[in-house]
PADRENKE-468752 format. One record per atom (N, C-alpha, C): chain; residue number from 1; x, y, z; atom name; residue in one letter. Coordinates in steps of 0.1 Angstrom, whole numbers. Layout:
<rs>
{ch: A&i: NUM&east: X&north: Y&up: Z&at: CA&aa: A}
...
</rs>
This chain:
<rs>
{ch: A&i: 1&east: -352&north: 2635&up: -639&at: N&aa: X}
{ch: A&i: 1&east: -338&north: 2631&up: -641&at: CA&aa: X}
{ch: A&i: 1&east: -336&north: 2617&up: -635&at: C&aa: X}
{ch: A&i: 2&east: -341&north: 2615&up: -623&at: N&aa: X}
{ch: A&i: 2&east: -340&north: 2602&up: -616&at: CA&aa: X}
{ch: A&i: 2&east: -346&north: 2591&up: -624&at: C&aa: X}
{ch: A&i: 3&east: -358&north: 2593&up: -630&at: N&aa: X}
{ch: A&i: 3&east: -364&north: 2583&up: -638&at: CA&aa: X}
{ch: A&i: 3&east: -356&north: 2578&up: -650&at: C&aa: X}
{ch: A&i: 4&east: -349&north: 2588&up: -656&at: N&aa: X}
{ch: A&i: 4&east: -340&north: 2585&up: -667&at: CA&aa: X}
{ch: A&i: 4&east: -329&north: 2576&up: -663&at: C&aa: X}
{ch: A&i: 5&east: -323&north: 2579&up: -651&at: N&aa: X}
{ch: A&i: 5&east: -311&north: 2571&up: -646&at: CA&aa: X}
{ch: A&i: 5&east: -316&north: 2557&up: -643&at: C&aa: X}
{ch: A&i: 6&east: -328&north: 2555&up: -638&at: N&aa: X}
{ch: A&i: 6&east: -333&north: 2542&up: -635&at: CA&aa: X}
{ch: A&i: 6&east: -335&north: 2534&up: -647&at: C&aa: X}
{ch: A&i: 7&east: -340&north: 2541&up: -657&at: N&aa: X}
{ch: A&i: 7&east: -343&north: 2534&up: -670&at: CA&aa: X}
{ch: A&i: 7&east: -330&north: 2529&up: -677&at: C&aa: X}
{ch: A&i: 8&east: -320&north: 2538&up: -676&at: N&aa: X}
{ch: A&i: 8&east: -307&north: 2534&up: -682&at: CA&aa: X}
{ch: A&i: 8&east: -301&north: 2522&up: -675&at: C&aa: X}
{ch: A&i: 9&east: -302&north: 2522&up: -662&at: N&aa: X}
{ch: A&i: 9&east: -296&north: 2511&up: -655&at: CA&aa: X}
{ch: A&i: 9&east: -303&north: 2498&up: -658&at: C&aa: X}
{ch: A&i: 10&east: -316&north: 2498&up: -661&at: N&aa: X}
{ch: A&i: 10&east: -323&north: 2486&up: -664&at: CA&aa: X}
{ch: A&i: 10&east: -322&north: 2481&up: -678&at: C&aa: X}
{ch: A&i: 11&east: -317&north: 2490&up: -687&at: N&aa: X}
{ch: A&i: 11&east: -316&north: 2486&up: -701&at: CA&aa: X}
{ch: A&i: 11&east: -306&north: 2475&up: -703&at: C&aa: X}
{ch: A&i: 12&east: -309&north: 2466&up: -712&at: N&aa: X}
{ch: A&i: 12&east: -300&north: 2455&up: -715&at: CA&aa: X}
{ch: A&i: 12&east: -287&north: 2460&up: -720&at: C&aa: X}
{ch: A&i: 13&east: -276&north: 2453&up: -717&at: N&aa: X}
{ch: A&i: 13&east: -263&north: 2457&up: -722&at: CA&aa: X}
{ch: A&i: 13&east: -262&north: 2453&up: -736&at: C&aa: X}
{ch: A&i: 14&east: -258&north: 2463&up: -744&at: N&aa: X}
{ch: A&i: 14&east: -256&north: 2461&up: -759&at: CA&aa: X}
{ch: A&i: 14&east: -241&north: 2460&up: -762&at: C&aa: X}
{ch: A&i: 15&east: -237&north: 2448&up: -767&at: N&aa: X}
{ch: A&i: 15&east: -223&north: 2446&up: -771&at: CA&aa: X}
{ch: A&i: 15&east: -220&north: 2453&up: -784&at: C&aa: X}
{ch: A&i: 16&east: -209&north: 2460&up: -784&at: N&aa: X}
{ch: A&i: 16&east: -205&north: 2466&up: -796&at: CA&aa: X}
{ch: A&i: 16&east: -192&north: 2460&up: -801&at: C&aa: X}
{ch: A&i: 17&east: -193&north: 2452&up: -812&at: N&aa: X}
{ch: A&i: 17&east: -182&north: 2445&up: -817&at: CA&aa: X}
{ch: A&i: 17&east: -177&north: 2451&up: -830&at: C&aa: X}
{ch: A&i: 18&east: -164&north: 2450&up: -832&at: N&aa: X}
{ch: A&i: 18&east: -158&north: 2455&up: -844&at: CA&aa: X}
{ch: A&i: 18&east: -161&north: 2446&up: -856&at: C&aa: X}
{ch: A&i: 19&east: -161&north: 2432&up: -853&at: N&aa: X}
{ch: A&i: 19&east: -162&north: 2422&up: -863&at: CA&aa: X}
{ch: A&i: 19&east: -173&north: 2412&up: -859&at: C&aa: X}
{ch: A&i: 20&east: -179&north: 2406&up: -869&at: N&aa: X}
{ch: A&i: 20&east: -188&north: 2395&up: -867&at: CA&aa: X}
{ch: A&i: 20&east: -181&north: 2382&up: -863&at: C&aa: X}
{ch: A&i: 21&east: -187&north: 2376&up: -853&at: N&aa: X}
{ch: A&i: 21&east: -180&north: 2363&up: -848&at: CA&aa: X}
{ch: A&i: 21&east: -188&north: 2351&up: -853&at: C&aa: X}
{ch: A&i: 22&east: -180&north: 2340&up: -854&at: N&aa: X}
{ch: A&i: 22&east: -187&north: 2327&up: -858&at: CA&aa: X}
{ch: A&i: 22&east: -184&north: 2318&up: -846&at: C&aa: X}
{ch: A&i: 23&east: -194&north: 2310&up: -843&at: N&aa: X}
{ch: A&i: 23&east: -192&north: 2300&up: -832&at: CA&aa: X}
{ch: A&i: 23&east: -184&north: 2289&up: -838&at: C&aa: X}
{ch: A&i: 24&east: -174&north: 2283&up: -830&at: N&aa: X}
{ch: A&i: 24&east: -165&north: 2274&up: -836&at: CA&aa: X}
{ch: A&i: 24&east: -164&north: 2261&up: -828&at: C&aa: X}
{ch: A&i: 25&east: -161&north: 2261&up: -816&at: N&aa: X}
{ch: A&i: 25&east: -159&north: 2248&up: -808&at: CA&aa: X}
{ch: A&i: 25&east: -148&north: 2239&up: -814&at: C&aa: X}
{ch: A&i: 26&east: -137&north: 2245&up: -818&at: N&aa: X}
{ch: A&i: 26&east: -126&north: 2237&up: -823&at: CA&aa: X}
{ch: A&i: 26&east: -114&north: 2237&up: -813&at: C&aa: X}
{ch: A&i: 27&east: -106&north: 2227&up: -815&at: N&aa: X}
{ch: A&i: 27&east: -94&north: 2226&up: -806&at: CA&aa: X}
{ch: A&i: 27&east: -84&north: 2238&up: -809&at: C&aa: X}
{ch: A&i: 28&east: -78&north: 2242&up: -798&at: N&aa: X}
{ch: A&i: 28&east: -68&north: 2253&up: -800&at: CA&aa: X}
{ch: A&i: 28&east: -57&north: 2251&up: -790&at: C&aa: X}
{ch: A&i: 29&east: -45&north: 2255&up: -795&at: N&aa: X}
{ch: A&i: 29&east: -33&north: 2255&up: -787&at: CA&aa: X}
{ch: A&i: 29&east: -29&north: 2270&up: -784&at: C&aa: X}
{ch: A&i: 30&east: -26&north: 2272&up: -771&at: N&aa: X}
{ch: A&i: 30&east: -22&north: 2286&up: -767&at: CA&aa: X}
{ch: A&i: 30&east: -8&north: 2285&up: -761&at: C&aa: X}
{ch: A&i: 31&east: 0&north: 2294&up: -766&at: N&aa: X}
{ch: A&i: 31&east: 14&north: 2294&up: -761&at: CA&aa: X}
{ch: A&i: 31&east: 18&north: 2308&up: -757&at: C&aa: X}
{ch: A&i: 32&east: 24&north: 2309&up: -745&at: N&aa: X}
{ch: A&i: 32&east: 30&north: 2321&up: -740&at: CA&aa: X}
{ch: A&i: 32&east: 43&north: 2318&up: -734&at: C&aa: X}
{ch: A&i: 33&east: 51&north: 2329&up: -733&at: N&aa: X}
{ch: A&i: 33&east: 65&north: 2327&up: -727&at: CA&aa: X}
{ch: A&i: 33&east: 64&north: 2323&up: -712&at: C&aa: X}
{ch: A&i: 34&east: 54&north: 2329&up: -705&at: N&aa: X}
{ch: A&i: 34&east: 53&north: 2327&up: -691&at: CA&aa: X}
{ch: A&i: 34&east: 47&north: 2313&up: -688&at: C&aa: X}
{ch: A&i: 35&east: 37&north: 2309&up: -695&at: N&aa: X}
{ch: A&i: 35&east: 29&north: 2297&up: -691&at: CA&aa: X}
{ch: A&i: 35&east: 32&north: 2284&up: -700&at: C&aa: X}
{ch: A&i: 36&east: 40&north: 2286&up: -710&at: N&aa: X}
{ch: A&i: 36&east: 42&north: 2275&up: -719&at: CA&aa: X}
{ch: A&i: 36&east: 30&north: 2272&up: -728&at: C&aa: X}
{ch: A&i: 37&east: 28&north: 2260&up: -732&at: N&aa: X}
{ch: A&i: 37&east: 17&north: 2256&up: -741&at: CA&aa: X}
{ch: A&i: 37&east: 6&north: 2249&up: -734&at: C&aa: X}
{ch: A&i: 38&east: -6&north: 2253&up: -737&at: N&aa: X}
{ch: A&i: 38&east: -18&north: 2247&up: -731&at: CA&aa: X}
{ch: A&i: 38&east: -28&north: 2244&up: -743&at: C&aa: X}
{ch: A&i: 39&east: -36&north: 2234&up: -741&at: N&aa: X}
{ch: A&i: 39&east: -46&north: 2231&up: -751&at: CA&aa: X}
{ch: A&i: 39&east: -60&north: 2235&up: -746&at: C&aa: X}
{ch: A&i: 40&east: -69&north: 2238&up: -754&at: N&aa: X}
{ch: A&i: 40&east: -83&north: 2242&up: -750&at: CA&aa: X}
{ch: A&i: 40&east: -92&north: 2242&up: -762&at: C&aa: X}
{ch: A&i: 41&east: -103&north: 2250&up: -761&at: N&aa: X}
{ch: A&i: 41&east: -113&north: 2250&up: -771&at: CA&aa: X}
{ch: A&i: 41&east: -116&north: 2265&up: -774&at: C&aa: X}
{ch: A&i: 42&east: -116&north: 2267&up: -787&at: N&aa: X}
{ch: A&i: 42&east: -120&north: 2281&up: -792&at: CA&aa: X}
{ch: A&i: 42&east: -135&north: 2282&up: -793&at: C&aa: X}
{ch: A&i: 43&east: -141&north: 2291&up: -786&at: N&aa: X}
{ch: A&i: 43&east: -155&north: 2292&up: -786&at: CA&aa: X}
{ch: A&i: 43&east: -160&north: 2300&up: -799&at: C&aa: X}
{ch: A&i: 44&east: -154&north: 2311&up: -802&at: N&aa: X}
{ch: A&i: 44&east: -158&north: 2318&up: -814&at: CA&aa: X}
{ch: A&i: 44&east: -146&north: 2325&up: -820&at: C&aa: X}
{ch: A&i: 45&east: -147&north: 2329&up: -832&at: N&aa: X}
{ch: A&i: 45&east: -136&north: 2335&up: -840&at: CA&aa: X}
{ch: A&i: 45&east: -142&north: 2346&up: -849&at: C&aa: X}
{ch: A&i: 46&east: -134&north: 2356&up: -850&at: N&aa: X}
{ch: A&i: 46&east: -137&north: 2367&up: -860&at: CA&aa: X}
{ch: A&i: 46&east: -123&north: 2371&up: -866&at: C&aa: X}
{ch: A&i: 47&east: -124&north: 2380&up: -876&at: N&aa: X}
{ch: A&i: 47&east: -111&north: 2384&up: -882&at: CA&aa: X}
{ch: A&i: 47&east: -103&north: 2392&up: -872&at: C&aa: X}
{ch: A&i: 48&east: -109&north: 2397&up: -861&at: N&aa: X}
{ch: A&i: 48&east: -101&north: 2405&up: -851&at: CA&aa: X}
{ch: A&i: 48&east: -97&north: 2398&up: -839&at: C&aa: X}
{ch: A&i: 49&east: -102&north: 2386&up: -836&at: N&aa: X}
{ch: A&i: 49&east: -98&north: 2379&up: -824&at: CA&aa: X}
{ch: A&i: 49&east: -107&north: 2367&up: -821&at: C&aa: X}
{ch: A&i: 50&east: -106&north: 2362&up: -809&at: N&aa: X}
{ch: A&i: 50&east: -113&north: 2350&up: -806&at: CA&aa: X}
{ch: A&i: 50&east: -116&north: 2349&up: -791&at: C&aa: X}
{ch: A&i: 51&east: -125&north: 2340&up: -787&at: N&aa: X}
{ch: A&i: 51&east: -127&north: 2337&up: -773&at: CA&aa: X}
{ch: A&i: 51&east: -123&north: 2322&up: -771&at: C&aa: X}
{ch: A&i: 52&east: -116&north: 2320&up: -760&at: N&aa: X}
{ch: A&i: 52&east: -110&north: 2306&up: -758&at: CA&aa: X}
{ch: A&i: 52&east: -113&north: 2302&up: -744&at: C&aa: X}
{ch: A&i: 53&east: -114&north: 2289&up: -742&at: N&aa: X}
{ch: A&i: 53&east: -115&north: 2282&up: -729&at: CA&aa: X}
{ch: A&i: 53&east: -103&north: 2273&up: -728&at: C&aa: X}
{ch: A&i: 54&east: -94&north: 2276&up: -718&at: N&aa: X}
{ch: A&i: 54&east: -81&north: 2268&up: -717&at: CA&aa: X}
{ch: A&i: 54&east: -76&north: 2270&up: -703&at: C&aa: X}
{ch: A&i: 55&east: -70&north: 2260&up: -697&at: N&aa: X}
{ch: A&i: 55&east: -64&north: 2262&up: -684&at: CA&aa: X}
{ch: A&i: 55&east: -52&north: 2271&up: -685&at: C&aa: X}
{ch: A&i: 56&east: -49&north: 2277&up: -674&at: N&aa: X}
{ch: A&i: 56&east: -37&north: 2286&up: -673&at: CA&aa: X}
{ch: A&i: 56&east: -41&north: 2300&up: -668&at: C&aa: X}
{ch: A&i: 57&east: -31&north: 2308&up: -666&at: N&aa: X}
{ch: A&i: 57&east: -32&north: 2322&up: -661&at: CA&aa: X}
{ch: A&i: 57&east: -28&north: 2331&up: -673&at: C&aa: X}
{ch: A&i: 58&east: -38&north: 2339&up: -678&at: N&aa: X}
{ch: A&i: 58&east: -35&north: 2348&up: -689&at: CA&aa: X}
{ch: A&i: 58&east: -40&north: 2362&up: -685&at: C&aa: X}
{ch: A&i: 59&east: -32&north: 2370&up: -679&at: N&aa: X}
{ch: A&i: 59&east: -36&north: 2383&up: -675&at: CA&aa: X}
{ch: A&i: 59&east: -39&north: 2392&up: -687&at: C&aa: X}
{ch: A&i: 60&east: -47&north: 2402&up: -685&at: N&aa: X}
{ch: A&i: 60&east: -50&north: 2411&up: -696&at: CA&aa: X}
{ch: A&i: 60&east: -37&north: 2418&up: -700&at: C&aa: X}
{ch: A&i: 61&east: -35&north: 2418&up: -713&at: N&aa: X}
{ch: A&i: 61&east: -22&north: 2424&up: -718&at: CA&aa: X}
{ch: A&i: 61&east: -12&north: 2413&up: -722&at: C&aa: X}
{ch: A&i: 62&east: -13&north: 2401&up: -717&at: N&aa: X}
{ch: A&i: 62&east: -4&north: 2390&up: -720&at: CA&aa: X}
{ch: A&i: 62&east: -3&north: 2388&up: -735&at: C&aa: X}
{ch: A&i: 63&east: 9&north: 2385&up: -740&at: N&aa: X}
{ch: A&i: 63&east: 11&north: 2382&up: -754&at: CA&aa: X}
{ch: A&i: 63&east: 10&north: 2367&up: -755&at: C&aa: X}
{ch: A&i: 64&east: 3&north: 2362&up: -766&at: N&aa: X}
{ch: A&i: 64&east: 1&north: 2348&up: -768&at: CA&aa: X}
{ch: A&i: 64&east: 2&north: 2345&up: -783&at: C&aa: X}
{ch: A&i: 65&east: 4&north: 2332&up: -786&at: N&aa: X}
{ch: A&i: 65&east: 3&north: 2327&up: -799&at: CA&aa: X}
{ch: A&i: 65&east: -8&north: 2317&up: -798&at: C&aa: X}
{ch: A&i: 66&east: -17&north: 2317&up: -808&at: N&aa: X}
{ch: A&i: 66&east: -29&north: 2309&up: -808&at: CA&aa: X}
{ch: A&i: 66&east: -28&north: 2300&up: -821&at: C&aa: X}
{ch: A&i: 67&east: -29&north: 2287&up: -819&at: N&aa: X}
{ch: A&i: 67&east: -29&north: 2278&up: -831&at: CA&aa: X}
{ch: A&i: 67&east: -43&north: 2272&up: -831&at: C&aa: X}
{ch: A&i: 68&east: -50&north: 2274&up: -842&at: N&aa: X}
{ch: A&i: 68&east: -64&north: 2270&up: -843&at: CA&aa: X}
{ch: A&i: 68&east: -65&north: 2258&up: -852&at: C&aa: X}
{ch: A&i: 69&east: -70&north: 2247&up: -846&at: N&aa: X}
{ch: A&i: 69&east: -72&north: 2234&up: -854&at: CA&aa: X}
{ch: A&i: 69&east: -60&north: 2230&up: -862&at: C&aa: X}
{ch: A&i: 70&east: -48&north: 2231&up: -856&at: N&aa: X}
{ch: A&i: 70&east: -36&north: 2227&up: -862&at: CA&aa: X}
{ch: A&i: 70&east: -34&north: 2234&up: -876&at: C&aa: X}
{ch: A&i: 71&east: -39&north: 2246&up: -877&at: N&aa: X}
{ch: A&i: 71&east: -38&north: 2254&up: -890&at: CA&aa: X}
{ch: A&i: 71&east: -26&north: 2263&up: -890&at: C&aa: X}
{ch: A&i: 72&east: -26&north: 2273&up: -882&at: N&aa: X}
{ch: A&i: 72&east: -15&north: 2283&up: -883&at: CA&aa: X}
{ch: A&i: 72&east: -15&north: 2290&up: -870&at: C&aa: X}
{ch: A&i: 73&east: -4&north: 2296&up: -866&at: N&aa: X}
{ch: A&i: 73&east: -3&north: 2303&up: -853&at: CA&aa: X}
{ch: A&i: 73&east: -6&north: 2318&up: -856&at: C&aa: X}
{ch: A&i: 74&east: -13&north: 2324&up: -847&at: N&aa: X}
{ch: A&i: 74&east: -16&north: 2339&up: -848&at: CA&aa: X}
{ch: A&i: 74&east: -12&north: 2345&up: -835&at: C&aa: X}
{ch: A&i: 75&east: -5&north: 2357&up: -836&at: N&aa: X}
{ch: A&i: 75&east: -1&north: 2364&up: -824&at: CA&aa: X}
{ch: A&i: 75&east: -12&north: 2373&up: -820&at: C&aa: X}
{ch: A&i: 76&east: -13&north: 2375&up: -807&at: N&aa: X}
{ch: A&i: 76&east: -23&north: 2385&up: -802&at: CA&aa: X}
{ch: A&i: 76&east: -20&north: 2387&up: -787&at: C&aa: X}
{ch: A&i: 77&east: -30&north: 2395&up: -781&at: N&aa: X}
{ch: A&i: 77&east: -29&north: 2398&up: -767&at: CA&aa: X}
{ch: A&i: 77&east: -42&north: 2396&up: -760&at: C&aa: X}
{ch: A&i: 78&east: -42&north: 2392&up: -747&at: N&aa: X}
{ch: A&i: 78&east: -54&north: 2390&up: -740&at: CA&aa: X}
{ch: A&i: 78&east: -61&north: 2404&up: -737&at: C&aa: X}
{ch: A&i: 79&east: -73&north: 2404&up: -740&at: N&aa: X}
{ch: A&i: 79&east: -81&north: 2417&up: -737&at: CA&aa: X}
{ch: A&i: 79&east: -91&north: 2415&up: -726&at: C&aa: X}
{ch: A&i: 80&east: -95&north: 2403&up: -723&at: N&aa: X}
{ch: A&i: 80&east: -103&north: 2401&up: -711&at: CA&aa: X}
{ch: A&i: 80&east: -100&north: 2386&up: -706&at: C&aa: X}
{ch: A&i: 81&east: -103&north: 2384&up: -693&at: N&aa: X}
{ch: A&i: 81&east: -100&north: 2371&up: -688&at: CA&aa: X}
{ch: A&i: 81&east: -110&north: 2368&up: -676&at: C&aa: X}
{ch: A&i: 82&east: -117&north: 2357&up: -676&at: N&aa: X}
{ch: A&i: 82&east: -126&north: 2352&up: -666&at: CA&aa: X}
{ch: A&i: 82&east: -120&north: 2340&up: -659&at: C&aa: X}
{ch: A&i: 83&east: -113&north: 2342&up: -648&at: N&aa: X}
{ch: A&i: 83&east: -106&north: 2331&up: -641&at: CA&aa: X}
{ch: A&i: 83&east: -116&north: 2320&up: -636&at: C&aa: X}
{ch: A&i: 84&east: -128&north: 2324&up: -634&at: N&aa: X}
{ch: A&i: 84&east: -138&north: 2314&up: -628&at: CA&aa: X}
{ch: A&i: 84&east: -140&north: 2302&up: -637&at: C&aa: X}
{ch: A&i: 85&east: -141&north: 2305&up: -650&at: N&aa: X}
{ch: A&i: 85&east: -143&north: 2294&up: -660&at: CA&aa: X}
{ch: A&i: 85&east: -132&north: 2293&up: -671&at: C&aa: X}
{ch: A&i: 86&east: -121&north: 2299&up: -668&at: N&aa: X}
{ch: A&i: 86&east: -109&north: 2297&up: -677&at: CA&aa: X}
{ch: A&i: 86&east: -112&north: 2303&up: -691&at: C&aa: X}
{ch: A&i: 87&east: -120&north: 2313&up: -692&at: N&aa: X}
{ch: A&i: 87&east: -123&north: 2319&up: -705&at: CA&aa: X}
{ch: A&i: 87&east: -115&north: 2332&up: -707&at: C&aa: X}
{ch: A&i: 88&east: -111&north: 2334&up: -719&at: N&aa: X}
{ch: A&i: 88&east: -104&north: 2347&up: -721&at: CA&aa: X}
{ch: A&i: 88&east: -105&north: 2351&up: -736&at: C&aa: X}
{ch: A&i: 89&east: -104&north: 2363&up: -739&at: N&aa: X}
{ch: A&i: 89&east: -105&north: 2369&up: -752&at: CA&aa: X}
{ch: A&i: 89&east: -92&north: 2374&up: -757&at: C&aa: X}
{ch: A&i: 90&east: -89&north: 2371&up: -770&at: N&aa: X}
{ch: A&i: 90&east: -77&north: 2375&up: -777&at: CA&aa: X}
{ch: A&i: 90&east: -80&north: 2385&up: -788&at: C&aa: X}
{ch: A&i: 91&east: -72&north: 2395&up: -789&at: N&aa: X}
{ch: A&i: 91&east: -73&north: 2404&up: -800&at: CA&aa: X}
{ch: A&i: 91&east: -60&north: 2401&up: -808&at: C&aa: X}
{ch: A&i: 92&east: -62&north: 2398&up: -821&at: N&aa: X}
{ch: A&i: 92&east: -50&north: 2394&up: -829&at: CA&aa: X}
{ch: A&i: 92&east: -42&north: 2407&up: -832&at: C&aa: X}
{ch: A&i: 93&east: -29&north: 2406&up: -833&at: N&aa: X}
{ch: A&i: 93&east: -21&north: 2417&up: -837&at: CA&aa: X}
{ch: A&i: 93&east: -24&north: 2422&up: -851&at: C&aa: X}
{ch: A&i: 94&east: -26&north: 2413&up: -860&at: N&aa: X}
{ch: A&i: 94&east: -30&north: 2416&up: -874&at: CA&aa: X}
{ch: A&i: 94&east: -43&north: 2409&up: -877&at: C&aa: X}
{ch: A&i: 95&east: -54&north: 2417&up: -880&at: N&aa: X}
{ch: A&i: 95&east: -66&north: 2410&up: -883&at: CA&aa: X}
{ch: A&i: 95&east: -65&north: 2399&up: -894&at: C&aa: X}
{ch: A&i: 96&east: -72&north: 2388&up: -892&at: N&aa: X}
{ch: A&i: 96&east: -72&north: 2377&up: -902&at: CA&aa: X}
{ch: A&i: 96&east: -79&north: 2381&up: -914&at: C&aa: X}
{ch: A&i: 97&east: -75&north: 2376&up: -926&at: N&aa: X}
{ch: A&i: 97&east: -82&north: 2378&up: -938&at: CA&aa: X}
{ch: A&i: 97&east: -95&north: 2370&up: -937&at: C&aa: X}
{ch: A&i: 98&east: -107&north: 2375&up: -941&at: N&aa: X}
{ch: A&i: 98&east: -119&north: 2368&up: -940&at: CA&aa: X}
{ch: A&i: 98&east: -119&north: 2354&up: -946&at: C&aa: X}
{ch: A&i: 99&east: -111&north: 2352&up: -957&at: N&aa: X}
{ch: A&i: 99&east: -110&north: 2339&up: -963&at: CA&aa: X}
{ch: A&i: 99&east: -104&north: 2329&up: -953&at: C&aa: X}
{ch: A&i: 100&east: -94&north: 2333&up: -945&at: N&aa: X}
{ch: A&i: 100&east: -88&north: 2325&up: -935&at: CA&aa: X}
{ch: A&i: 100&east: -99&north: 2320&up: -924&at: C&aa: X}
{ch: A&i: 101&east: -107&north: 2330&up: -920&at: N&aa: X}
{ch: A&i: 101&east: -118&north: 2327&up: -910&at: CA&aa: X}
{ch: A&i: 101&east: -127&north: 2317&up: -916&at: C&aa: X}
{ch: A&i: 102&east: -131&north: 2319&up: -929&at: N&aa: X}
{ch: A&i: 102&east: -140&north: 2309&up: -936&at: CA&aa: X}
{ch: A&i: 102&east: -134&north: 2296&up: -937&at: C&aa: X}
{ch: A&i: 103&east: -121&north: 2295&up: -940&at: N&aa: X}
{ch: A&i: 103&east: -114&north: 2282&up: -941&at: CA&aa: X}
{ch: A&i: 103&east: -114&north: 2275&up: -928&at: C&aa: X}
{ch: A&i: 104&east: -111&north: 2282&up: -917&at: N&aa: X}
{ch: A&i: 104&east: -110&north: 2275&up: -904&at: CA&aa: X}
{ch: A&i: 104&east: -124&north: 2270&up: -900&at: C&aa: X}
{ch: A&i: 105&east: -134&north: 2278&up: -903&at: N&aa: X}
{ch: A&i: 105&east: -148&north: 2274&up: -901&at: CA&aa: X}
{ch: A&i: 105&east: -152&north: 2261&up: -908&at: C&aa: X}
{ch: A&i: 106&east: -147&north: 2260&up: -921&at: N&aa: X}
{ch: A&i: 106&east: -150&north: 2248&up: -929&at: CA&aa: X}
{ch: A&i: 106&east: -143&north: 2236&up: -924&at: C&aa: X}
{ch: A&i: 107&east: -131&north: 2238&up: -918&at: N&aa: X}
{ch: A&i: 107&east: -123&north: 2227&up: -912&at: CA&aa: X}
{ch: A&i: 107&east: -131&north: 2221&up: -901&at: C&aa: X}
{ch: A&i: 108&east: -138&north: 2229&up: -893&at: N&aa: X}
{ch: A&i: 108&east: -146&north: 2224&up: -882&at: CA&aa: X}
{ch: A&i: 108&east: -159&north: 2218&up: -886&at: C&aa: X}
{ch: A&i: 109&east: -164&north: 2222&up: -897&at: N&aa: X}
{ch: A&i: 109&east: -178&north: 2218&up: -901&at: CA&aa: X}
{ch: A&i: 109&east: -178&north: 2203&up: -905&at: C&aa: X}
</rs>
């Protein structure tokens, strides 16, 4: 039993995502009632959410509006935050249509 526990601890962490992400590197504007508006960079995007690098304090559960590449605002909530490098993840309130994700990706290309 001990050998099994050691093996499990050494196994690489497997991420389980609901949606496929695309790498983006596009400008983003983040707006919250508490922090106002900040600009940053969106690292990746999926129909369900995105990862952003932007200054500010965004605690898990905070409600935000995200405007990607001056396209459209999307409402969501913070699901994780790394204060060390100002990175955080947003889950959109309503999943984006795949065509919208494709359109935003083409804007950046």
